[in-house]
N, C-alpha and C positions, 0 to 999 in steps of 0.2 A: 196509851201507857208510855212512859219514858224510863228505859232500864240503863244502868251503866255497871260495868264490870271494872273493878280496880284491883290493885296488888301489884307486888314488885314484878320485875321482868321473871319470866319463867314460869308463873303460876298458872297458865293456861288459859288466858282471859280471851283470846283469839278463839280458842276451841270452844268455849262456853257459849261464846256470842254466836257461833255458827250453830251449834247444838240447839240454844233456844232459838234462834231464828228458824230453824227447820221445824221445831216442835210447835211454834205458832203458825207458821203457814199452814201446817196440816191440820191446824184447827180451822182453817180460812181465813185468819187474819192476815191484814197486809203489813210487812214488816220491813222496815228500813235498817240497814246496819251501817255503822259507820265508825270511825276512829279518830283519835286525836294522839299526836298532831295529825291534821289532816293531808290530803294530796295537795292541796292548794299551794299558793307560793310560799306563803308564811310557814306553813306545816313541812313543806318540802326543804326550806333553808334551815329549820331547826333539826331535822332529820339528818341533813346532810354536815350539820356541825358535831355530830355525836361522834362521826368518824374523821372529821378534818380538823377539829379543834374547836373547843366551846366557845360560845359567843360570851361577852363579858355579861355577868348575871341580871342586869336591868335589860339589856338588849334582847336576852333568851325570855325574860318574863314579858317583855313587851311584845314579842313575836307570838308567845303564847295567847296573850290575851286579843291580839288582832286575828290570829287564826281562829279561835273560839268565837269571837264577834262574828266573822264570816260564816262560820259553819253554823252557827244559830240561826242567822237570816235566811242563808240559802238552803240549808236542809232540815234542821232541826224544827224550828217552829212550822214550817210550811208542812212538812210530814204529821206533826202532833194535830195541826189545826185541821187536816183532812181526815183525821182518826186513825192515822197508821201508828202501829208500835214502833218506837225508836229504841234501837238497841246500840250502846256505844262501847267501844274498846278503850277505856280511858276517857278523864273527862277533868273538871277542875280540882278534882281531890287529889290526882296525878300531880297538878301542879303545885298544890300545897306541899307535897311530899318532897318531890326532886327540885322545885326551887327552893323549899324550906332548908334543903341540905345546902345551898349557895347562900344561906344567910338572910333570906327573908323569912317574916313571921307568917307561918302557914295560916293562922286566923286572919290576917290582914288580908292574905291572898284570897281566903274565902269570902270574905266581906266585899272585895272588888269585884269579884265575880258573882256574889248572889245580887249585886246592882244591875247587872245585864243579862245572866244567864239562867235559865229556869232550873229549879230544882228536880232532880229525878223523883219519881215514885218509888224506885227501888234501887239501892246501890247494893251490889254483892263483891264484897272484898274478900279475894281469895287469898287465903293465908297458907304459906309455905314456909319451911325452915330455909335458911340462907344457903345451906350447902347444897340442899336439893336443887333451889331455884338456880344456884349457878352451874350444877351440872346440867340442867335442862337447856340452859342457854349456852353450855358448851364453853363456858369460862374455864381455861386452864392455865395454870402458871402467870396469871395476872393479864392475860391478852384481851380484857375486856374492854368495850368502847367506854367512855366516859361517864356514861348513864349506868353502867353494869358493876361498878366497883363494890367490892364487898361492904367497905365503910358507908359509902354512900347507900347502897341498899338496907343496910342495917338501919340508918338514919329514916328513910323514906317507910320501912317497916314500922318505925315507933311513931311516924306521923298516922299512917294508916290505922295502927291500933288505939290510937287516942280518939278517933272519930267515933261519935256516940250520938246517933239521930234513930228516931223512929223507923225511918227509911233504910237504914243499914243493916244488912246481913251479913254474917261471916261464914264463910264455907271452908273447910278443910280441903285443900287443893292438892294434898297428899294422896290422896284416894285416886281411883281409876277416873279418867273423864267421865265416864257413864255415872258413876256414883256422884261425883260433883254436879252433875247435870240434874240429877234426881234431887239432891239437895236445893237446888236453885227452884226445881219444879214446886217442891212441897213449900217454899218461901211464898210462890205466888199464887199456889191454890189457897 
């Protein structure tokens, strides 16, 4: 099973990845958790650019694709092939949203990714209002990195809101982490 958590910054994706991984491990399942961008060379460069000054839009998009291809080949596909549950904190849906803000067509990004990236069985979009999200990530007085600006997050939210597939589940991330987790588990059962 391949599960992805998506949503704007501050929605609690990492917390939900860990809660779900723990729950599935208690059921005796092998669970592999990861995130995008990864800790590999391409992902590291992307994360550093958030603080040191963003790369050109095309350079950034190219790095996301390189990072994802490496991630799929080295971790995602081998884990799925041996029967593990793979749970990701972000995947190409985030690339659609965050690179869409930079002028790329989100649907074209999806098309390109679907040529090489396996579709998840479940995508949980954690939904949260912008003010709460910004409070959670500690943004005060415009001190956000370049991925965390209010206007950018609003546009990202709009891309996530437009996703409409059978495998996409929306969960109110304004609830307690435990309530969000219950909502995730109810979709999986």
